[in-house]
MIBA-364162 format. One record per residue: x, y, z of N, C-alpha, C in turn; residue number from 1. Coordinates in steps of 0.05 Angstrom, whole numbers, plus 5000, padded with zeros to 4 digits. Each point is the difference from the previous one (the first is absolute). Layout:
<lumdrens>
LUMDREN  n.px  n.py  n.pz  ca.px  ca.py  ca.pz  c.px  c.py  c.pz  num
LUMDREN     X     Y     Z      X      Y      Z     X     Y     Z  NUM
...
</lumdrens>
This chain:
<lumdrens>
LUMDREN  n.px  n.py  n.pz  ca.px  ca.py  ca.pz  c.px  c.py  c.pz  num
LUMDREN  9765  7383  8036   4993   4978   4982  4969  4998  4998    1
LUMDREN  4990  4997  4976   4971   4998   4995  4994  4974  4986    2
LUMDREN  4981  4985  5012   4990   4975   4988  4971  5002  4993    3
LUMDREN  4992  4987  4978   4972   5000   4991  4987  4973  5006    4
LUMDREN  4975  5002  5010   4983   4977   5004  4972  5007  4992    5
LUMDREN  4982  4981  5002   4972   5006   4997  4986  4991  5025    6
LUMDREN  4979  5015  5008   4984   4993   5023  4985  4974  4995    7
LUMDREN  4995  4994  4974   4986   4976   4992  4999  5000  4970    8
LUMDREN  4984  4983  4988   4997   4998   4971  4971  4994  4993    9
LUMDREN  4994  5007  4975   4975   4991   4988  5003  4971  4993   10
LUMDREN  4981  4983  5009   5001   4971   4995  4973  4991  4990   11
LUMDREN  4999  4974  4994   4974   4988   4991  4979  5001  5022   12
LUMDREN  5008  5003  5025   4982   5002   5023  4992  5029  5006   13
LUMDREN  5011  5019  4985   4997   5028   5006  5027  5011  5011   14
LUMDREN  4998  5021  5016   5025   5011   5012  5009  4981  5022   15
LUMDREN  5026  4993  5000   5011   4984   5022  5025  5015  5010   16
LUMDREN  5000  5006  5026   5021   5016   5012  5012  4988  5025   17
LUMDREN  5023  5009  5007   5014   4991   5025  5017  5023  5010   18
LUMDREN  4992  5012  5023   5015   5023   5010  5000  4999  5031   19
LUMDREN  4995  4977  5012   4999   4999   5029  5026  5008  5013   20
LUMDREN  5023  4995  4986   5026   5007   5011  5003  5030  5003   21
LUMDREN  4984  5016  4985   5003   5029   5002  4987  5010  5025   22
LUMDREN  4984  4984  5014   4987   5008   5025  5015  4991  5024   23
LUMDREN  5023  4987  4997   5015   4990   5023  5013  5022  5016   24
LUMDREN  5006  5022  4987   5012   5023   5015  4981  5024  5001   25
LUMDREN  5011  5023  5000   4983   5024   4999  4989  5003  4972   26
LUMDREN  4974  5008  4999   4987   5002   4974  4979  5021  5000   27
LUMDREN  4999  5015  4977   4978   5019   4996  4982  4988  4978   28
LUMDREN  4975  4998  5007   4980   4988   4981  4984  5023  4989   29
LUMDREN  5001  5003  4974   4986   5022   4987  4973  4991  4990   30
LUMDREN  4980  5017  5005   4973   4996   4991  4993  5024  4981   31
LUMDREN  4982  4995  4981   4992   5020   4981  4995  4988  4973   32
LUMDREN  4982  5012  4986   4992   4989   4974  5018  5008  4977   33
LUMDREN  4990  4997  4976   5015   5005   4976  5008  5030  4999   34
LUMDREN  5026  5004  4994   5010   5028   4996  5003  5015  5026   35
LUMDREN  5001  4987  5023   5002   5014   5025  5029  5005  5008   36
LUMDREN  5020  4991  4985   5028   5006   5005  5016  4979  5015   37
LUMDREN  4989  4976  5002   5014   4979   5015  5027  4993  4987   38
LUMDREN  4999  4995  4974   5025   4992   4986  5020  5023  4999   39
LUMDREN  4990  5025  4997   5018   5023   5000  5014  5003  5027   40
LUMDREN  4985  4996  5021   5012   5001   5027  5022  4979  5003   41
LUMDREN  4994  4976  4991   5020   4978   5004  5024  5004  4982   42
LUMDREN  4997  5011  4976   5023   5007   4983  5018  5020  5013   43
LUMDREN  4988  5019  5014   5015   5021   5014  5017  4987  5023   44
LUMDREN  4987  4982  5015   5014   4987   5021  5023  4983  4989   45
LUMDREN  4995  4985  4978   5021   4984   4988  5023  5017  4990   46
LUMDREN  4994  5022  4988   5020   5018   4989  5018  5011  5022   47
LUMDREN  4988  5010  5021   5015   5013   5021  5017  4978  5016   48
LUMDREN  4987  4977  5005   5015   4979   5014  5024  4990  4984   49
LUMDREN  4996  4997  4973   5022   4991   4983  5022  5021  4999   50
LUMDREN  4993  5026  4998   5019   5021   4999  5016  5002  5027   51
LUMDREN  4987  4991  5021   5013   5001   5027  5018  4976  5004   52
LUMDREN  5001  4982  4980   5017   4977   5001  4988  4975  5013   53
LUMDREN  4974  5000  5005   4987   4977   5013  4993  4979  4979   54
LUMDREN  5004  4975  5007   4992   4978   4982  4969  5000  4999   55
LUMDREN  4989  5003  4976   4972   5004   4997  4988  4980  4980   56
LUMDREN  4976  4990  5007   4986   4982   4982  4974  5014  4991   57
LUMDREN  4994  5001  4974   4975   5011   4991  4983  4977  4989   58
LUMDREN  4974  5002  5006   4981   4980   4992  4981  5012  4980   59
LUMDREN  5003  4991  4975   4985   5012   4978  4972  4988  4999   60
LUMDREN  4982  5015  4987   4973   4991   4995  4999  4983  4975   61
LUMDREN  4989  4976  5001   4999   4982   4977  4980  5010  4979   62
LUMDREN  4982  5017  5008   4981   5011   4980  5008  5027  4989   63
LUMDREN  5021  5012  5012   5012   5024   4990  5029  5001  5009   64
LUMDREN  5018  4988  4984   5027   4996   5008  5016  5025  5006   65
LUMDREN  4989  5023  4992   5013   5026   5006  4993  5010  5028   66
LUMDREN  4979  4988  5012   4991   5009   5026  5010  4981  5022   67
LUMDREN  5000  5010  5024   5009   4984   5023  4977  4991  5018   68
LUMDREN  5002  4976  5010   4981   4989   5020  5014  4999  5027   69
LUMDREN  5026  5004  5001   5014   4999   5025  5029  5008  4997   70
LUMDREN  5012  5008  5023   5029   5006   5001  5009  4991  5028   71
LUMDREN  5024  4988  5000   5011   4989   5025  5029  5010  5003   72
LUMDREN  5006  5014  5021   5027   5009   5006  5012  4980  5019   73
LUMDREN  5016  4982  4989   5009   4977   5015  5016  5007  5025   74
LUMDREN  5019  5018  4997   5017   5006   5023  4984  5014  5023   75
LUMDREN  4977  5010  4994   4983   5012   5020  4977  4982  5009   76
LUMDREN  4997  4977  4986   4977   4982   5005  4974  5016  4999   77
LUMDREN  4997  5016  4979   4978   5019   4998  4987  4997  4973   78
LUMDREN  4974  4996  5000   4985   4996   4974  4977  5019  4998   79
LUMDREN  4994  5007  4975   4976   5015   4993  4985  4983  4979   80
LUMDREN  4975  4993  5005   4986   4984   4981  4972  5011  4994   81
LUMDREN  4991  4993  4976   4973   5007   4992  4981  4979  5012   82
LUMDREN  4983  5008  5018   4983   4982   5015  4972  4998  4988   83
LUMDREN  4996  5009  4975   4974   4998   4988  4998  4976  4982   84
LUMDREN  4975  4993  4993   4995   4977   4983  5016  5002  4974   85
LUMDREN  5012  4978  4989   4995   4972   5008  5019  4990  5021   86
LUMDREN  5020  5017  5008   5020   4991   5020  4993  5013  5027   87
LUMDREN  4977  4993  5010   4990   5013   5025  5018  4993  5024   88
LUMDREN  5006  5021  5015   5016   4996   5024  4990  5020  5021   89
LUMDREN  5000  4991  5025   4992   5017   5022  5020  4999  5022   90
LUMDREN  5001  5021  5016   5019   5001   5022  4993  4979  5021   91
LUMDREN  5021  4985  5008   4996   4979   5020  5010  5010  5027   92
LUMDREN  5023  5014  5000   5011   5012   5024  4998  5030  4998   93
LUMDREN  4976  5010  5008   4994   5028   4996  5019  5018  5016   94
LUMDREN  5007  5023  4988   5015   5022   5012  5029  4994  5004   95
LUMDREN  5007  4978  5015   5028   4996   5007  5016  4986  4978   96
LUMDREN  4986  4986  4981   5015   4988   4978  4987  5007  4973   97
LUMDREN  4974  4997  4999   4986   5005   4975  4983  5025  5001   98
LUMDREN  5002  5016  4979   4984   5025   4999  4984  5000  4974   99
LUMDREN  4975  5007  5001   4983   5002   4976  4995  5029  4993  100
LUMDREN  5006  5007  4975   4995   5028   4991  4980  4999  4977  101
LUMDREN  4978  5015  5002   4980   5001   4979  5005  5026  4985  102
LUMDREN  5007  4997  4974   5006   5024   4984  4975  5014  4990  103
LUMDREN  4977  4989  5007   4975   5013   4992  4987  5014  5024  104
LUMDREN  5014  5003  5022   4989   5013   5024  4988  5027  4994  105
LUMDREN  5014  5016  4983   4991   5027   4995  4991  5004  4971  106
LUMDREN  4993  4978  4987   4991   5002   4972  4972  5013  5000  107
LUMDREN  4995  5015  4978   4974   5013   4997  4982  4983  4981  108
LUMDREN  4984  4983  5012   4983   4982   4985  4981  5015  4981  109
LUMDREN  4993  5024  5007   4981   5016   4984  5011  5005  4972  110
LUMDREN  5027  5000  4997   5012   5006   4974  4998  4976  4980  111
LUMDREN  4991  4977  5010   4998   4976   4983  4971  4993  4993  112
LUMDREN  4981  5013  5013   4972   4993   4997  4991  5002  4970  113
LUMDREN  5009  5020  4986   4992   5003   4972  5012  4978  4982  114
LUMDREN  5021  4986  5010   5012   4979   4985  4992  4972  5009  115
LUMDREN  4981  4999  5018   4994   4974   5013  4991  4978  4980  116
LUMDREN  4983  5007  4980   4992   4981   4981  5023  4990  4983  117
LUMDREN  5017  5019  4992   5024   4994   4984  5019  4982  5015  118
LUMDREN  5004  5006  5026   5018   4984   5017  4989  4971  5003  119
LUMDREN  4974  4998  5005   4987   4974   5003  5003  4983  4975  120
LUMDREN  4995  5013  4977   5002   4985   4974  5029  4991  4995  121
LUMDREN  5019  5018  5005   5028   4993   4996  5010  4978  5019  122
LUMDREN  4990  5001  5025   5007   4980   5019  4990  4972  4991  123
LUMDREN  4976  4999  4990   4989   4975   4991  5015  4990  4975  124
LUMDREN  5008  5018  4983   5016   4993   4976  5027  4988  5008  125
LUMDREN  5013  5013  5020   5025   4990   5010  4998  4972  5011  126
LUMDREN  4979  4996  5016   4995   4973   5012  4997  4979  4978  127
LUMDREN  4986  5007  4978   4996   4981   4979  5026  4994  4985  128
LUMDREN  5017  5020  4997   5026   4995   4987  5016  4980  5017  129
LUMDREN  5000  5004  5027   5014   4981   5017  4988  4972  5000  130
LUMDREN  4973  4999  5000   4986   4975   4999  5008  4984  4974  131
LUMDREN  5001  5015  4978   5008   4987   4974  5029  4991  5002  132
LUMDREN  5017  5016  5012   5029   4993   5002  5003  4975  5016  133
LUMDREN  4986  4997  5022   5002   4976   5017  4989  4976  4986  134
LUMDREN  4979  5004  4983   4989   4978   4984  5021  4990  4980  135
LUMDREN  5014  5018  4987   5021   4993   4981  5022  4985  5014  136
LUMDREN  5008  5010  5024   5021   4986   5015  4991  4973  5009  137
LUMDREN  4974  4997  5005   4990   4973   5007  5002  4981  4977  138
LUMDREN  4995  5009  4976   5003   4984   4976  5030  4992  4996  139
LUMDREN  5017  5020  5004   5029   4995   4998  5009  4979  5020  140
LUMDREN  4989  5002  5025   5008   4982   5021  4992  4971  4993  141
LUMDREN  4977  4996  4988   4991   4973   4992  5020  4988  4980  142
LUMDREN  5008  5016  4981   5020   4990   4980  5027  4995  5012  143
LUMDREN  5009  5019  5017   5026   4997   5013  5001  4976  5018  144
LUMDREN  4978  4995  5014   4998   4976   5017  5002  4975  4984  145
LUMDREN  4988  5000  4976   5001   4976   4983  5028  4995  4991  146
LUMDREN  5014  5021  4992   5028   4998   4992  5017  4990  5024  147
LUMDREN  4994  5012  5024   5014   4993   5024  4999  4970  5005  148
LUMDREN  4976  4988  4997   4996   4972   5005  5015  4983  4979  149
LUMDREN  5001  5009  4975   5015   4985   4980  5030  5001  5006  150
LUMDREN  5010  5023  5009   5028   5003   5008  5006  4982  5024  151
LUMDREN  4981  4999  5019   5003   4984   5024  5004  4970  4992  152
LUMDREN  4984  4991  4982   5002   4972   4991  5026  4994  4985  153
LUMDREN  5010  5021  4988   5024   4996   4983  5026  5001  5015  154
LUMDREN  5000  5011  5024   5025   5003   5015  5003  4978  5021  155
LUMDREN  5024  4993  5005   5007   4980   5020  5003  5014  5027  156
LUMDREN  4982  4994  5019   5000   5014   5026  5025  4995  5016  157
LUMDREN  5012  4976  4997   5025   4994   5015  5023  5018  4990  158
LUMDREN  5000  5006  4974   5020   5018   4989  4996  5028  5010  159
LUMDREN  4975  5009  5002   4994   5027   5010  5006  5001  5030  160
LUMDREN  4996  4979  5015   5007   4999   5028  5030  5005  5004  161
LUMDREN  5016  4988  4982   5029   5003   5002  5008  5030  4995  162
LUMDREN  4985  5013  4982   5005   5028   4995  4994  5017  5025  163
LUMDREN  4978  4993  5013   4993   5014   5025  5021  4996  5022  164
LUMDREN  5010  4976  5002   5021   4994   5020  5026  5015  4993  165
LUMDREN  5005  5001  4974   5024   5015   4991  4997  5030  5008  166
LUMDREN  4976  5011  4995   4995   5028   5007  5003  5004  5030  167
LUMDREN  4989  4981  5015   5001   5002   5030  5029  5000  5009  168
LUMDREN  5017  4983  4989   5028   4999   5007  5014  5027  4995  169
LUMDREN  4991  5014  4980   5012   5026   4993  4990  5022  5020  170
LUMDREN  4974  5000  5006   4989   5023   5014  4996  4996  5030  171
LUMDREN  5005  4976  5011   4993   4995   5028  5015  5020  5018  172
LUMDREN  4985  5010  5020   5010   5021   5017  4985  5000  5026  173
LUMDREN  5000  5022  5014   4986   5002   5026  4979  5023  5000  174
LUMDREN  4990  5007  4977   4981   5022   4998  4974  4994  5016  175
LUMDREN  4989  5021  5012   4974   4998   5014  4978  5014  4985  176
LUMDREN  5005  5009  4976   4981   5015   4984  4976  4982  4992  177
LUMDREN  4976  5011  5002   4976   4985   4990  4981  5021  4988  178
LUMDREN  5000  5003  4974   4983   5019   4987  4991  4989  4973  179
LUMDREN  4977  5011  4992   4990   4995   4973  4996  5027  4986  180
LUMDREN  5010  5002  4975   4998   5025   4986  4994  4995  4970  181
LUMDREN  4991  5022  4988   4997   5000   4970  5021  5018  4989  182
LUMDREN  5017  4989  4983   5021   5016   4986  4993  5003  4971  183
LUMDREN  4980  4986  4990   4991   5003   4973  4969  5001  5000  184
LUMDREN  4989  5012  4979   4971   5003   5000  4989  5004  4972  185
LUMDREN  4975  4993  4996   4986   5006   4975  4987  5027  5004  186
LUMDREN  5009  5020  4984   4993   5028   5005  4988  5013  4975  187
LUMDREN  4994  5026  5003   4989   5015   4978  5022  5005  4979  188
LUMDREN  5025  4996  5006   5022   5004   4982  5013  4974  4991  189
LUMDREN  4986  4978  5004   5010   4974   4992  5010  4984  5024  190
LUMDREN  5016  4980  4995   5011   4983   5021  5026  5013  5009  191
LUMDREN  5001  5008  5026   5024   5013   5010  5013  4982  5021  192
LUMDREN  5026  4996  4999   5014   4983   5018  5025  5015  5010  193
LUMDREN  5002  5004  5026   5023   5014   5012  5020  4981  5013  194
LUMDREN  4996  4974  4997   5017   4981   5014  5030  5004  4994  195
LUMDREN  5007  5002  4974   5028   5003   4993  5012  5026  5011  196
LUMDREN  4985  5022  4997   5009   5026   5009  5004  5001  5030  197
LUMDREN  4981  4987  5015   5002   5001   5029  5021  4982  5012  198
LUMDREN  5009  4980  4985   5018   4980   5011  5029  5004  4991  199
LUMDREN  5007  5024  4991   5028   5005   4991  5021  4995  5022  200
LUMDREN  4992  5005  5025   5019   4996   5022  5000  4972  5011  201
LUMDREN  4984  4982  4989   4998   4973   5010  5016  4981  4982  202
LUMDREN  5007  4977  5012   5012   4979   4984  4977  4985  4986  203
LUMDREN  5003  4995  4973   4978   4991   4984  5003  4971  4993  204
LUMDREN  4978  4985  5005   4999   4972   4993  4978  4997  4979  205
LUMDREN  5009  4994  4975   4981   4997   4978  4993  4971  4994  206
LUMDREN  4973  4995  4998   4991   4973   4994  4995  4998  4970  207
LUMDREN  5015  4982  4987   4997   4995   4971  4983  4975  4996  208
LUMDREN  4976  5004  4989   4982   4977   4996  4980  5008  4978  209
LUMDREN  4987  4980  4990   4981   5003   4977  4972  5004  5010  210
LUMDREN  4990  5025  5001   4973   5005   5008  4998  5013  5028  211
LUMDREN  4975  5007  5007   4995   5013   5026  5000  4980  5023  212
LUMDREN  4989  4976  4994   4996   4981   5021  5026  4993  5015  213
LUMDREN  5021  4992  4986   5024   4992   5016  5012  5023  5017  214
LUMDREN  4997  5025  4991   5010   5022   5016  4984  5003  5026  215
LUMDREN  4973  4999  4997   4983   5003   5023  5003  4976  5019  216
LUMDREN  5004  4976  4988   5004   4976   5017  5026  5003  5016  217
LUMDREN  5021  5008  4987   5026   5002   5014  4999  5021  5022  218
LUMDREN  4987  5023  4994   4998   5022   5020  4984  4990  5024  219
LUMDREN  4978  4987  4995   4983   4991   5023  5012  4976  5015  220
LUMDREN  5015  4983  4986   5014   4979   5014  5022  5012  5018  221
LUMDREN  5013  5021  4989   5021   5014   5016  4988  5012  5025  222
LUMDREN  4976  5011  4998   4986   5012   5023  4995  4980  5022  223
LUMDREN  4993  4976  4992   4996   4978   5019  5026  4993  5014  224
LUMDREN  5022  5000  4986   5026   4994   5012  5008  5022  5019  225
LUMDREN  4995  5025  4993   5006   5023   5017  4983  4998  5026  226
LUMDREN  4974  4994  4996   4982   4997   5023  5010  4978  5019  227
LUMDREN  5008  4977  4988   5009   4977   5016  5025  5007  5017  228
LUMDREN  5016  5019  4990   5024   5008   5015  4996  5027  5014  229
LUMDREN  4975  5009  5002   4993   5024   5014  5017  5024  4990  230
LUMDREN  5002  5002  4973   5014   5022   4987  4979  5019  4988  231
LUMDREN  5002  5025  5005   4981   5020   4990  5005  5007  4971  232
LUMDREN  4979  5012  4988   5002   5007   4972  4978  5021  4993  233
LUMDREN  5002  5011  4977   4980   5018   4988  4992  4988  4974  234
LUMDREN  4974  4995  4996   4991   4989   4975  4988  5021  4982  235
LUMDREN  5002  4996  4974   4988   5017   4980  4980  4984  4984  236
LUMDREN  4975  5010  4999   4978   4985   4990  4995  5006  4970  237
LUMDREN  4995  4979  4985   4992   5002   4972  4971  5010  4998  238
LUMDREN  4995  5022  4986   4973   5009   4997  4983  4982  4982  239
LUMDREN  5013  4983  4984   4986   4982   4983  4991  4975  5015  240
LUMDREN  5018  4987  5015   4994   4975   5013  4992  5004  5030  241
LUMDREN  5007  5023  5011   4994   5004   5028  5018  4984  5019  242
LUMDREN  5023  4991  4989   5019   4984   5015  5027  5014  5001  243
LUMDREN  5017  4995  5020   5027   5011   5000  5016  4990  4976  244
LUMDREN  5012  5018  4985   5017   4992   4978  5029  5011  5003  245
LUMDREN  5005  5012  5023   5027   5010   5007  5002  5002  5030  246
LUMDREN  5024  4997  5011   5004   5001   5029  5026  5014  5006  247
LUMDREN  4999  5017  5020   5024   5015   5010  5006  4990  5028  248
LUMDREN  5026  4993  5005   5007   4991   5026  5030  5004  5005  249
LUMDREN  5008  5011  5022   5027   5003   5008  5019  5011  4979  250
LUMDREN  4991  5021  4987   5018   5013   4980  4999  4987  4973  251
LUMDREN  4982  4980  4995   4998   4986   4975  4972  5005  4988  252
LUMDREN  4998  4999  4974   4974   5000   4986  5000  4975  4982  253
LUMDREN  4978  4985  5001   4997   4976   4983  4976  5004  4983  254
LUMDREN  5003  4999  4974   4978   5004   4981  5007  4988  4973  255
LUMDREN  4981  5001  4982   5005   4991   4973  5023  5015  4987  256
LUMDREN  5017  4986  4986   5024   5011   4989  4994  5024  4982  257
LUMDREN  4978  4999  4985   4993   5021   4981  4994  5027  5014  258
LUMDREN  4993  4999  5026   4993   5024   5015  5025  5014  5012  259
LUMDREN  5022  4986  5000   5024   5011   5014  5023  5004  4980  260
LUMDREN  5011  5024  4999   5023   5005   4984  5025  4993  5016  261
LUMDREN  5020  4989  4987   5026   4994   5013  4996  4982  5025  262
LUMDREN  4986  4978  4998   4997   4981   5022  5028  4988  5008  263
LUMDREN  5006  5002  5025   5026   4989   5010  5000  4970  5002  264
LUMDREN  4976  4989  5005   4996   4971   5002  4978  4992  4981  265
LUMDREN  5005  4978  4985   4979   4990   4982  4995  4971  5007  266
LUMDREN  4975  4993  5006   4993   4973   5005  4981  4992  4976  267
LUMDREN  5007  4978  4987   4987   4993   4975  4990  4971  5002  268
LUMDREN  4976  4997  4989   4988   4973   4999  5016  4982  4982  269
LUMDREN  5008  4977  5010   5018   4982   4984  4984  4981  4982  270
LUMDREN  4977  4990  5010   4984   4982   4983  4982  5016  4982  271
LUMDREN  4998  4991  4975   4984   5015   4980  4971  4994  5005  272
LUMDREN  4983  5021  4999   4971   4997   5004  4987  4989  4974  273
LUMDREN  4981  4982  5004   4985   4989   4977  4976  5018  4994  274
LUMDREN  5005  5020  4983   4979   5018   4993  4989  4992  4972  275
LUMDREN  4988  4977  4999   4990   4990   4974  4976  5016  4991  276
LUMDREN  4987  5015  5019   4978   5017   4992  5009  5029  4997  277
LUMDREN  5025  5003  4992   5012   5027   4998  4984  5019  4983  278
LUMDREN  4989  4990  4977   4985   5017   4982  4975  5010  5014  279
LUMDREN  4986  4983  5015   4976   5009   5015  5008  5020  5021  280
LUMDREN  5022  4996  5013   5009   5019   5021  5005  5027  4988  281
LUMDREN  5013  5001  4977   5005   5026   4987  4974  5014  4993  282
LUMDREN  4981  4985  4989   4974   5012   4993  4985  5010  5024  283
LUMDREN  5000  4984  5021   4986   5008   5025  5013  5024  5013  284
LUMDREN  5026  5001  5000   5014   5023   5011  4994  5025  4984  285
LUMDREN  4998  4997  4973   4994   5023   4983  4972  5011  5006  286
LUMDREN  4981  4982  5003   4973   5009   5007  4999  5013  5027  287
LUMDREN  5014  4987  5020   5001   5011   5027  5012  5028  5000  288
LUMDREN  5021  5004  4986   5013   5026   4999  4982  5021  4986  289
LUMDREN  4984  4991  4981   4981   5018   4987  4979  5009  5020  290
LUMDREN  4990  4982  5017   4981   5007   5020  5013  5019  5021  291
LUMDREN  5025  4995  5007   5013   5018   5019  5003  5028  4988  292
LUMDREN  5006  5002  4974   5003   5026   4986  4973  5014  5000  293
LUMDREN  4978  4985  4996   4974   5013   5001  4994  5010  5028  294
LUMDREN  5008  4985  5020   4996   5008   5028  5015  5026  5005  295
LUMDREN  5025  5002  4991   5016   5024   5005  4988  5024  4986  296
LUMDREN  4988  4996  4976   4987   5022   4986  4976  5010  5016  297
LUMDREN  4985  4981  5012   4977   5009   5016  5009  5014  5025  298
LUMDREN  5022  4991  5012   5011   5014   5024  5009  5028  4992  299
LUMDREN  5011  5003  4976   5008   5027   4990  4976  5018  4997  300
LUMDREN  4978  4989  4989   4976   5015   4996  4987  5008  5027  301
LUMDREN  5002  4981  5019   4990   5006   5027  5016  5023  5013  302
LUMDREN  5026  5000  4995   5017   5021   5010  4993  5027  4988  303
LUMDREN  4996  5001  4974   4992   5025   4986  4974  5010  5011  304
LUMDREN  4981  4982  5005   4974   5008   5012  5004  5011  5028  305
LUMDREN  5018  4987  5015   5006   5009   5027  5012  5028  5000  306
LUMDREN  5017  5006  4981   5011   5027   4997  4978  5021  4996  307
LUMDREN  4980  4992  4984   4977   5018   4996  4985  5005  5025  308
LUMDREN  4997  4979  5016   4986   5003   5026  5016  5019  5019  309
LUMDREN  5027  4996  5000   5017   5017   5016  4996  5029  4993  310
LUMDREN  4998  5006  4974   4997   5027   4991  4974  5013  5010  311
LUMDREN  4979  4983  5002   4974   5010   5010  5001  5006  5030  312
LUMDREN  5016  4984  5015   5001   5003   5029  5020  5022  5008  313
LUMDREN  5019  5006  4983   5022   5017   5007  4992  5028  5011  314
LUMDREN  4980  5013  4988   4993   5027   5010  4989  5000  5029  315
LUMDREN  4992  4976  5009   4989   4999   5028  5021  4996  5021  316
LUMDREN  5024  4994  4992   5022   4993   5019  5012  5026  5011  317
LUMDREN  5004  5000  5026   5014   5022   5014  5030  4994  4999  318
LUMDREN  5014  5011  4980   5028   4992   4997  5018  5012  5021  319
LUMDREN  4991  5021  5013   5015   5011   5023  5001  4980  5023  320
LUMDREN  4977  4987  5004   4998   4980   5021  5016  4975  4993  321
LUMDREN  5000  4992  4974   5016   4978   4991  5030  5005  5004  322
LUMDREN  5008  5025  4993   5028   5008   5004  5008  5000  5030  323
LUMDREN  4981  5009  5016   5006   5000   5029  5003  4971  5011  324
LUMDREN  4984  4982  4990   5001   4972   5008  5026  4987  4989  325
LUMDREN  5009  5009  4976   5026   4990   4990  5022  5009  5019  326
LUMDREN  5000  5025  5008   5020   5009   5019  4999  4985  5027  327
LUMDREN  4976  4993  5008   4997   4984   5025  5013  4973  4997  328
LUMDREN  4996  4987  4977   5011   4973   4995  5031  5002  5000  329
LUMDREN  5010  5021  4986   5029   5004   4999  5012  5005  5028  330
LUMDREN  4985  5014  5017   5009   5006   5027  5001  4974  5016  331
LUMDREN  4981  4982  4995   5000   4974   5014  5024  4983  4991  332
LUMDREN  5006  5002  4974   5023   4985   4989  5026  5009  5013  333
LUMDREN  5003  5026  5002   5026   5011   5009  4999  5007  5030  334
LUMDREN  4979  4991  5014   4998   5003   5029  5003  5029  5009  335
LUMDREN  4988  5018  4985   5003   5029   5007  4976  5009  5017  336
</lumdrens>
C-alpha cells in the first residue's frame, strides 16, 4: 500500500514543514545540492519497498510535486529524507539510529566552475520567484482571514460545539497517535490534496457547513475533546490558514464533506448562518484565489529554473557513488 503526503507546503510565511515523526525510528538523512540524485534514490527505495509488500508513505516536494522529499516504510519504521534546505534535518542519534549520507562526497566541483556565473544568476532568479510567490500568498491570507472573521460572526458557536460533540461521539477511541502532517499543498502543479485517496480504508465523517470557518472550528474543538480524554490523533494542516482542517483518529477521518467521497457519517450545521455580507465574501474569495494562482505560477517558474540548475550540476555528480549509496540504503532497509 502506498500513501502520498507532503513534507510541508508553501505558505504565506514561506515553506512550512513537519516531519519530526520520520526521525522517531531508523532514518537516513540525505545531503546534496540540486540534481545530486536525492529524489531518484528515494523513488527507488519506495518502489522496491512497495513491490516487496511493505506499507509505504512517500512525501512529495511542494515545489516539485513529481519529486520526493521523503519516504517512510512503516512496517520497518525506516525513513529516508531530504535533509537539505528548506527542510533541514540532521542526525540526532548517530550511527545506531540515524545515518547521514552526502551524495556530493565524490562530486567533481571542477566540472561546474565554467557554469558558476550562470548557476549564481539562476539561483537568485529562483529565490525571487519564491519570494514573489510568498508575497502573493500573504495577500491571499489577508483576504481569507477577513472572510474567516465574517464567517465567524455569522455562525452560532453553540451549534458548532454540538457538531464537535457529535463527531466526538462517533470517533472516540483509545488511540495514542500524536502527529501533524501535510496531506495537501500549494505546488508547482496547482493545489494538490491526497486526503480522500489516503483515507479509503478509514471510516469517514464529513462536516457539512457553509464556509471554511465552521469546518476548522469543529475540527479544532474536536481536538480539544480528544485531548481532554487523552485520545491520540493525527492532524492535517491547511496550507492557507496554518490550522488543522482535518483529523484522523482510531480508524476515522473527520474533514469537510467536500473533501471526502462516500462519507459514512455526515454531521451538518442545523442553524443557518447569517451571511449578509455574502457578496463581499464571494469577491474577496475570488481575489484571494487569484493571488493563490499567481503564487502557484511563480512556484512553477521557480521549479523550471531549478531544473536548469540541476542540469548544470549534473555533469559533476559521481553517479556510480550515488548508485552505491542507494544500494547501501536498500541494504539497511532489508537488514542485509
